[in-house]
N, C-alpha and C positions, 0 to 999 in steps of 0.2 A: 503492500499498499504507499502511494504518495504521501509526504509531509504535508503537501496539500489536502488532499484528500482527510488525511488524517485531524487537521487542525478543524477544519469542516465541521466534522461530525462530532469531536472533542465541544468545540462552537455551538453546535445545534443541540446537542444534549444537557451543555450548560445554560442554555433560552428554557429550554423543555424544565427542566431542575428548578430555575427562580418562578415561571408562572407556575409550575405545581405547587411548591410554597406558597407562592401568593394567594392561589386558588383556593389552596387546604385552611388559610388563616380565615378568608372570607368565607367558608364553608362552615367552619367552626362559629363564627359570629353568627351566621344568617341561623344558625340550627339554634344555637341557645334563644336567638332571639323569636324562633318561630315556636319555638314551644313553649317559650313564656305567654306570646300571644297567642294560640292554640289551645292551653291552657285556662288563658283569661274568659275567653270564648265561651269554652266550658261551663266555665262558673256561670258567665250570664246565661246562657241556655236552661239550665239550673233552675233559675231565680226566674228566667221570664223574660221576654223583651219585646218593644215592642214591630210591628210590622215593620216601619220604616227604619229603624233600626238594623233589623234580619236583613231587608234588601239590602242596607249598606255593608252587611258583615260578607254577606254571599256574594256581592258584588268583587268587596276585595279578595275576599277567598278565591274567585275565580279568576281572579286578575292574575293573581300568586302561581296557581296553577298552571295557567297558560302558561307564563311565563317559562315556568320550571321544566316542564314538559319538553321544551325545546332545548333547555339546558343541556350539556354532555353529562349522560348518568354518571351520579355517582353514589354510594351511601349515604351520605348526609342530605340530597337532592331529593331521593328516594324515599327517604322518612317522610322528608317534611311534603313533597305529597302525593303519599299514603295519607298520612295524618289529616294532613287541607281537606282532600276528598271524605272521608269519614267523617271529618267533623262537618262540611256540607252536606251532609246526607242526613244527619243527626240534627241541623238546626232547620232543614225541610219537614223533618220527620214530627219534628217537638212544636211546630206550626199551627197556624188556625186551618189551613188546608190541609184537610186527610186525605186527598186524593193525588197529593205530589208523587207520590208513587208510581199509579196507574197514569199519569201523565208525562212522564219524563219513559212510559216504555208505548206509548202509542204516539210521542211527538207532538208536535203544537195545533196542526190542522186539524189532525181527526180527537184530538183531546177537544177541540174548540167545538167542533162540530158533537162529542157526544153531550157536551156540556149543555148546548143551545137543544139539541131533538129529546135529552131525557131520556131514552128507551129504557124500558124495565126486564130484567132478568133475574133468573135464579141462579144460585149458585151451587154446586152439592160437590162434598170432599171427603166421602167415608172413608173412614180406618178402622184400625182394630176395634177400640172398644167404643166408638162413638161415628156419627156425622156430622159434619159441620155446615153450617149451610149458612147462606146470606144472601140477602136480597139488595139489587144495585136500582137505583133511578138516577140516569145519565153516568157521571162519575160517581157520584157518592154511595158509598154502602148505607141503607136507610135500615139495613136490620140484620144481625148475626145471632145465629144459638147454635150451641152445641149438643145434640141428644144422644143420649148416652144409653146403649144397649147394656141394663142390667142384669145381672150375674143368672135370676131366674128365668129370663126371656130369649126367646127363640132369635137366634141371631139368622136371619134370613132376608132374602129381597124383599119380599112380600112385605116382614113385621117392619122393615126399616122405610119401605114406602109411606106405608100405613104411619108409622111415626111420623114421617116430612108433612105427609098432606095434613096428620093431625095437630100439630103443632102452627102450621101456616094459618090453618082457620082460627084456631085460639088468638093468634096473634093481629087475625082482621085482615090476613093479606091473601086475596082471591088468587089462584091458582090461574086460572082466566085472562089475569089483569099482564102477565109475563109475553113480554116480545121475544123470550130467549130463554135455555138453558145450558149454563156453561160444568158440561162433567169432568172431575177427575176420570183420566184415560184407564186407567191400571196396565195391566199385564197383556196388552194387544201382541200380534205379529210386530218384527219389528218395522219400524216407518221412519222416515228423516225427521227431522223437528217439525214444528209448526202446527198451525192450528187446523182443523179436519171438520167437516161437516160430521156430523152422526151417521152412520147408516147401520141398516141390521147388520149386516156382513159383520161389524165389531163383536156385534154380541155374539152370532155365530163361531170367533176365535174366541172368545174370553171364557165361553162355556163348555167348548170342544176342547182345544187342546190350549190354555193359556199359559205363559212363559215361566209365572210362577202362580202360587196361591196367595190371594192376598184381598183384606178387603178393599182394596180401590177398585177391584172388578168389579164391584158392585155396583158404582159411578153411571157407567152408560146405562143398562138397565134401568137403573133409577129415573135417572133423566128422560127414557124413553118411555116410561109409563107413569109418570107424572104427568109429561106430554101428551096421552093419550087419556086423562083424566081431567084434564085441563078443558077438551072436549075438540080443541084446534090443533091437533100434532100437528099439519099439513102447512102451516103458519108460521110455527113455533121457530126460531133456529137453536137447533141443537149442535154445541161444538165440545170438542176436545183439546186441547193445547197440550203440545211437549209432554205426552204421557213416558212412564219411566221405560218404556222400550226402543226410546228414539234410537236410532242408528247411523251417523255418519263416520263413525273411526276409520280412519286412513289404513289403506292394505298393509302397511307396514308392520303397525298397530295389533292388526288382527293375527300376526304371526306369533307362534309360541315355540318354546326349542323340541315341542313332541308335535309329529303334524298331524298325529289323530283326534288333538283339541287345537280350535281354533277360535280365537277371541270375538264377542261384538260388542257393539256399545247399550244392551241394554242392559235394565238395575241401576242406573242413578237417577240423583233428582234434578232430570232438567225443568222442572218448570222454576226453580229456585237456582238453576246454572245459568239458564238463559236469558231473568228478571234480570239478577246480578249483575250479570255482564251488559248487558242492555243500559240498566241504571249507570254503571261507571262512566260506561263511552259517551252517557247525553251528560254525565257529572263532570267531564274532560271536552265536553261540547264537540263530541268525534261524532262520525257516523258509527256505528258497530262493527261495523263491516271493517272499517278501518283500524278496528283495536284490538289487536292478538291479546289476549291475557288469559289465564289461568284462576280457576275457581274453587274453592272447597266451600261442600256442604258438612259440617260437622255438627254429629248429632244424635240423635237414637241408631243413624246409619252414618256414616260417611264416603262421600264419593268426591270426585274430584275431577276437572273437566279440563280440554285446554283447549281453546278459543281461535280458532284459524279462519278468515276472511269469510264469519257465518259461520260457521261450523265446528263440532265438536270433533275433532279428528284424533285428538287420544283423550285414554280414560281410565281410572280408579276406579272401578265400580264399588257396590256398596257392599258387594256382599263376597269378595274374594280380594278387597285390596288391603284395605287398612283398617285395623282396631277402631272401635268404636263401644259405646257402651254395653253392648251385650252380642256383640259380632269379634271375634280375634282376627280379623283378615289374614291376609296371608301368612303362612307361617310356614317355615323351610321345610320343605318336601322330604327332606335326608333323616330329618328328626320326625317327620310324621309318619316314615314307613318304619322306619327304627321301632316306634314308640307301637306302631301295631302289632309288629311281629313281634315285642316282649309282653306283649298283652296289658300294656298299659293304659292304651285307647282299644277299643271297637271304634268300626267306621260310623256305628250309632253314635257315638260318643263325640268324634269328628265333625260329621254332621250338626251336631246341636251345638257344638262348638263354635262352629264357623254362623251359624245360623242367629240362634237365641241365648248360648249359655257363655261365650266369650270374652272376650275385649274387659272392660272395666268389671264387670259384673263377678268373674272369673280370678280377675287379680287383686279386687279390696272385698267384693262380698256385695257390691250393689251396685244396680244400673243406674242409676241416678248419682250424675257427677255433682249436682251441688249440696247434696245428701253426704258425700265424702267431704265436699269442702267443710259442711258444716259442723261434721265430725272434727275433722283437722283444727277446727278456731276450738271445739271446745269437746273435751273427753277423750282424745288420743292421747296417747301415752309419747313419749320420746322416740320409740322403734317402730309405735304405727305413721309417726310425723315424718319419720326418713322415709318410709313403704310408701306413704303418700308422694312426698315429694319426687321418687323416683320414678313412680306411676305417670303423676305429671308431667317428668321430664320425657316420659318415653312415649308419650302419643303428643308433645309436643314436637318433639325429633321425627315421629312418622308423619305427623300433618306437612311439616314443614320440609320433609324429605321427600314426599310422595309431591309435592308441590313443584319441586324442583327438577324433578325427575321430568313431568311434564315440560319441559323449558328443553329438551335433550333434540329438538327437531332442528333446532339452529335459527328458531323464528326471534321474528325481534317483538318480544314480548314485553307492553310497553305496561302491566298494572296485573296485581295478585288480589283477590279479594275472598273474603269469608265471611260467612254467612252460615245461619241455625243457631239450635241451642246453647251449644259452647262458645259460639261468638260473644256472648253477653258475658262471659268472665274477663275482666281485665287482666289478671295475672296469666289468665291462660296464655290470651291472643299476645300477651308480651314475650311470653316462652318463645311463640312459636315466632315470631318475630325476630327474635336474638337468633335463631336458629338460620333465617334466611339474611341476615346480617345484610338489610342493604341492597340487598343484589337487585331487586325490584321494589317495585311500591306497591306496598299492602294496605287495601284500604279493608278494616274490618265492616261490618252490615248485621247486626247480631238480629234475632227472629228469623223469620219466614217470610216470603213474599209471594208464596202458592197462591193466596187467594187474589191478589193483585192483579198475577199473573193468565191466572184464566179468567178474569172480569177483561183484563187487556185483550184477550184472544177473541171471547166474546163481542166485544165493541169492533174491532178490527173486521171481523168476520161480517158483521152487520152494516157496518158503512162502506167498509171494501170486499166486497164479496168474493170482488177476483181475485182477495189470498187465499181465501178456504182452497185446502187440500183434500183430493180425493182419495178416499183409503184405498180401495183397490187397487188405484191405480200405482198408486206410491208403493203399498207393500209389495204389489207384482214386482216391479220394477227392481225396487231393493232387493228383493229373492233370486231377480236373477243374476242382476248384479257380484250378489253375493257368491252365487253359485258359479261364477266364469271365474270371480277371485277363488274360489275353494279349487278350481279344476289348474291354476296358475299354483297352487302353494304344493297341490297335491302332484304335479308334473317329477316325476323322476328325474334325477339328475345321473347319478349313477344305479343302476338295475337295483333288485333288494337284496340289501346283504345277504349272504351265506356265511353263518358263522361255523368254520370248520372248529371242529373239536379233538381232540387228540384220537387217532383210532380204538376203540373200545372203550370209550371214557364215557359214565353214565351219562346218560340223557334227564336233564334234569326238570324244562320246562316244555310247555307244547311248544314255542316257539324252534325247541332243541328237532321235537319230533318232525317239527315241518320242514327244517331244515333237512337234518336226515334224509327225509323222504326226497329231497330236492336232488343230494348228492347220487342220492341210492337212482335215480331216473338216469343221472346223467351218466352214470358209470354200465348203465342197461339200456333200457329204451320206458318210452309212455307208454305204461298199460293203457289197458281200454277199460273203464267201468260203464259199467250197466246202469242207470238211475232208473229202478223199475218203479214206475208210475211218475215220470219228470215234469208232472205238473203241480210242481211243490217248489214254493220262491225260495224257502232256505237252501235247497237242496240245487237249483240251480245258481244260488249265490257262491255254494260252498266249489260248484265246477267252474262258475266262472271266475275266481280267485285262484284254482288249482291251475286253471289253465293261461292266465296271464299275470302272475305275478311270477317275479323272481328272472333270471338270463334264461330261462329255458321252462316249457309247461311239465307236469308231471303225470298228466294223463289226459288220453282222450276219453269221450264219452259217448255214449248210445242211449239217447232218449228215450224213455218208452211209455208208450201209452198214446193217448188221444193226440193225432197230429194238429187239428185247431187250437185248443187249449194248449200244448205246448211250443205251438209257433207266436201264440198271442205274447205267453209269456218269455219266451228268448226277446220278443220285440222290446219289450218293456224294460229286459235289464239288458241291451244292447248287444244280447250274443248273436255271433253271424252263424247262419247254421250254412258250415262248408262242405258238410258231407267228408270233413277229417278228424277236426278237433270237435266239432258238434254233429252230431246224425238222429236227425228224426227216423225212429222205426214206429208207424203206424201201427197199432192194435187195441183187440178190444181185452186182449188176455196179456197184461205185460210181462205176470210173473211165469207162465210155463213159454213165453218167447225168450224168456232172460234165460230160463233154466237150458235152455236147446241153444241159444248162442254159446254158454257156457263151455256145455256141452262138447258144438262144436267145434271148439277154440277160437270164436270170435270176438268175445268177450274174457279177459280177465278175473275180473271183481265183479262181483254183484253191490249194490247201493240200493237202501227204501229210501224211495219217495213217498208219494203220497198215499198207498195202500196201504191195506192193516201189516200189523205187525204178525199178526198168525199167518196170511195168507202168503206172505212171502216167506215165512220160517217153512209152511207147510214142503211147500214147491223146492226149495233148497235140500229139507231133510229127503225128500224123495229123490232129489238128483243124487244126493251122495251114496244112499242106498243102495240105487240103481246101480250108480258107476263103481261102488265096492270101494268107495272112499271114505265108507262110514265104518271104523273097525269096532270091533267087539271091548265094551268099555268105555267106548268113545262118548260122550254126550257134545251136547252144543250150550255153550257158556257164553253169559255177557262180560266180560270185562273191561269196568270203567280204568281209565288214569285221567288224575283230576292236578290240576296246578294250582294248590292254593297258595293264598298271596305270603299268608306267614308260616310258612316251611322254606326249606331250601332245596327241596327234593320233591318228585312225583310222589303221589299215594295213588297204589292198585286197591279196586276192591273186586268182590265177584261173589253173588250175582245179586245185579238190582233192579233185572230186566227181564228175564228170560226162566231161568227155572223157578218156581213158584216156593215148593215146602219138599227142597230136595232130601233123601234119607242118606248115611252116612256113605256110602257106596259113591252117588252120584255128588256127592263133596268136594269125595276125595278127586273125581275127574273132576271137578269144578277148580279146584286148586290143581293142579296137573296142567288144564289150560292157561289158568292167569299165570303159574311159573312160565310159560311157554311165551306169554306177552312178554313179561317185566324181562325175563332173559335177553328176549330182542331188543331191549331197550339200555342192552349193556349193562344191569344188573347183575353182577356173576352171584350172590349168593344173598337173594334178597331175605328180609327179615319177614315173613309170614305169622300173622297174627291170626289164630282162630277164636272168631269173637263170640262171646256170652254175655250175657249179662253181669256177671261175676268173677271176680278172676282166680277162683278158685272154685274145686268141685263140688258140687250142691248136687243132695243127688234129687231134690224137687226143684233144682231145673234139667230140662232135659238135653237143654243145648249143652249147657256145662262136660256132662258125662259126653257127651260125642266128642267136643271138641276136645277131648283129653285122649281120645280112641285115637281121632285123627293125627293128631300131634305124634302120637306114640309111633305111627307107622310109617313116619318121615324124619323117624329120630335119626335112623344110620344116612340118609342121603347127605352129599357133601355139597349140592347145589342150591341149598338152600337151610334155612332155620324156621322150622317151624313149633310153636308153642300155643298152646289152648288148655284151658279158656281162656282168653284175656277180655277184659270188660274194654269198653272203646276208650277211654282215658289214660289206661296204663299204658295200651295200644300205640297211643296218639301226643302223649306229653310228660314230658319228662320228672316234671316238676311232682307228676302224682306221682307217675311209679315211683319215684322216691320216697314221694309222704307214705304211702301206703306200702312200701318197703317190699317191691317185687324185686324178687333174687336171679328172675330168667336173663336171659339175653337180650329179650326186646325190651330195652326202657323206652318208652316213648316215642319209641323212633322205627316204628313197623313201616315196612313198603310195601306192602300188602295185607288187607284183608279181608278172610273169608266170613261174610255173616250166614247167618242161619236160615234165611230164608228171604223171600223177596218183599215183603213189609221192611223188614229192619234195611234191607238195601236200598227200598224204591225211599224211604223217607232219607238217609243217607243222603245219596244223591239230591233230592230237593233240599234238603237243610244246607248243603254244602254250596250250590248254586244258587241258590235265594238269598243266602244268609251271610256267606262270611267272603264273597266276591270270586267265589271259583271257577275256573274252567275247567271244560270236562271233555276231553276225546273218550271215545269206545269202539269196541270191537265182536262181534260174535267171532267163537273161534269154535272149528270142529275139525280136530287133527292137524291139519295142515292148509284148512280152508280158511280164510278169513271171509266175515261180511259183513258190510258197513251199515251200521245201525243207527239210526239220531234219533233224538228225541224231538220234539216239535218245539219244545223251551227254548232249545241249545242254540247258543250267538254262532253267525257264520264261522267265525275265528276257531267255534269248539267242533263245527262241519269239517270246517278242513284239518284242521290237528286226525279228526278220527279216520278221514279217507287219507291222509299223510300216512298216520300208525298200521294203515289195510296196506298200504304200498309197501311202505316198508318191508314190514312182515312175507307178505306174497315174496319179493324177490330173496328175503335173507330165508327163507323156507326151500326154495327153489336151489338155491346156492346150495345148502347140507344137504338137500336130496341127489345132487347131481345131473340138477337140470340143467344143459347151457344156456343163456339169455339171450 
C-alpha cells in the first residue's frame, strides 16, 4: 500500500472517530432529555389533560418520531422512537375519543364515512369459557357484554346462540336493527389474511375438518344462525377478519429439517398481529405495506409474526413456538426423545405440556402471570423469589430471542411491537427490551385489539365491498400453491438413501427392513407380487412406494380384481399401468387367479388387498397342500414385527392375526415360524418369551403350564433362548424384571413374544400401534412361502415394510434352498 493511500485511510478513520464521539455525546444528551420528557408526559396522562394540550403533545411526539425514523439508527435513537410511539398510543387511548384505534385501522376517509352513516352491527367473539359480544353504531361501541358458560350448563352452539339472543333482548337491542355481524373466524382451512364474506362452505370446513378444536369455531355458525333469527339474513353483511388460520408464510420458512414435516402459517393471533402492525404504521405516518415489522402477542398463548410488504412471511406460532402461561413452546427434540425412551414422560404428557400444562404452569405452578407477581411481592421465600426471577428472565429472553429470529431474512425491519396481556407488565417489558438491546424500536401496546380489528373489517367490508375476499377462491388458490410448493420441497436431489449395514448385522428398525429389501432386489431381481383384490387404496399406495422409491424398484405388481375399479384407483394415485411395473388382471375370482399365477410361476408372492382374509388363506392353503409344499407339522401363522419408539431393537410377536386358540403343538409350530422370520432379520440367537399372565407356573392358569412345557422343548437349541412362562412386563421391561427378581436370561429384553391366543395377540397389536406410536410389519409364513397380509388400519409405511419383509424372506429362502436367482 502506498503512503498516500495509507494516509487517506488514516485521515478518514480519524474523521469517522470524531463524528462518532460527537454523535455519541449528542445521543446521550438526547436520550436523557427524552426520557425525562416522556416520563413527564406519562404523569400528565395519568392526571388527565385537556384536549388542546393532548393535541399539542401528540403533534410534538409525531414531529420527534418523524425526524428520528429518518436518522441513522442507533440503540439510543431506537429506544426513543419505541418509547415515543408507545406514549403516543397511550395518550390516544386515554383520550375522550374511544374510537381512535378503529380510525387508525380504517384510515381517515373510510373512518369519516363510517362516522357519518352510522351503520349498526353486532360483534361475536366466542372463547372457551364465554362469548364476548359488542354492538357498534358507526365507529362507537354502544354496548358490550361477556356471556359466561356456567359449569352446569351445556356448552353448545344452540345454547350460546340462545344466550346471545336473550341478552340482546334484555338489553333492548333488536336483532333486526343490525346491518351486519362480525364473527371471530376460528380454525377454518388456511387462507390469506383479510376480511371475508361469511359463506356456508366455512361452516362445512369448521364442522367436518377444523384444523383444531376451539371455541372460536362457533363464531361463524353463531353469526349465521343469529342472522337467520333476525329474519333478513340475505340483507345482513356477515364477515370474518384475519382468523387464526391465515397463511402467507414464505416458502423458505415452510421448510424444516425433516422432509415429511412442513410448516404453515396457521395458529397465530392474526387479529392482534395485523391490527398492531397497522396501528404502528399509522402512528409513524406510513402506509402499512411500507413498514416491515415484527409483532409479538404475549398472553395465554404467545405468537410472533414478521410483516413484510403487507404479509406475514415468517411466523412463530402459538402452539409449537414460545412458552406461554400454559404452553411449553418448542422443546429440544433430542431431550424429548430421551425422556420418552426413559419413560419419564409419555406422548400424552407431551401433548398436554405443549397445549395446556406447560409454560408458566409447569415452571411455577400457576398459569396466572399476575398471581405469580403478586406472590413475589408478598409471601414468597428468598429461594422462591430467586426462582420467579429466573422464570421472568427465561420468558423475556425467549420472547426477545424469537423476535430477533424473525429478522433473519435480512429485511429492513423498521419497528417491533408487543401486545397482549403480558404487555401490561412494565417490568416484563423492560426485561424484553433489555434483551433486544436497542437493535430496533420496540413499541409496547398492552391489551388486545381483537374487537377493534373485527369491527374495522366489518366496516371496511360494508363501505368498500370490493375489499371483501371470497373464501372458496382464496382457500383453493392457497391449497394449490402449497401443493406446488410441497412438490418442490419433496423433489429428491439424490435418490433415496439406502443405509448399508454391516453384512449379518441385526436389523433394528422397519427402515432397515425396507433398505435390506432394496439391496436384496439389487442383488437378484424385482419379484412380481400379486395384489389379490387390488381395488384397495392402502395396498395401491404401498405398491406405488415400493415401485417408485429409491434407486430401483423392489417389485412388479399384478393387480387382480375388477378392471374398472382398479383403473379408477390407479388414475387417482397416478399409477401408470404399463404392463411391466403394473399390470391389471381383470377377474371376478382374484383368489383363484392369484393361486393359478403362483403355480405357473408368473407371480412370486401374494398380497392381500380388499378381499376377506379367510378367502385368500383358504385358497393359499389349498395351493400349498396340492403342490406338496405343506409338510407335516407345519402351520400357517402370522408374525408381526414391531418398531417401538422407546426400544432400540425390533420386537416380533405371534400369532395375533391368524390362529385363534392354538394347542401346544400348534404353538410350537408358530414359534418355529417366528424363529425363521427373526433369523431372517439377522437376529442370530433371539430371546423368545412364551407369554402368560404370570411369570411362574400356576396350576390355575393353563397358559403358564403350557408355556413351561413349550420352553422345555427348546431348551437344547443353540439358535434361540426360549423361556416361559413370562408375564409381558417381565419380558419387555428390564426394570420390572429386576424388581420381580426374575432369574432367567430374558431380563425385559425379549426379541419374540409367543402369545397364548388370538385375543391377546390382537390386543397387543392394536395397543402398540394406537397407543405407543409403534409401526408394524407382518408376514404370514408356511414353510418357505411368505404371504403378505396387512391390516386396514396399518399405515402406508407399515404396508411397505410388510412387503419388504416378505421380499427379503423370499430371496433368502431361495438362497438357502439353493435355487438360482
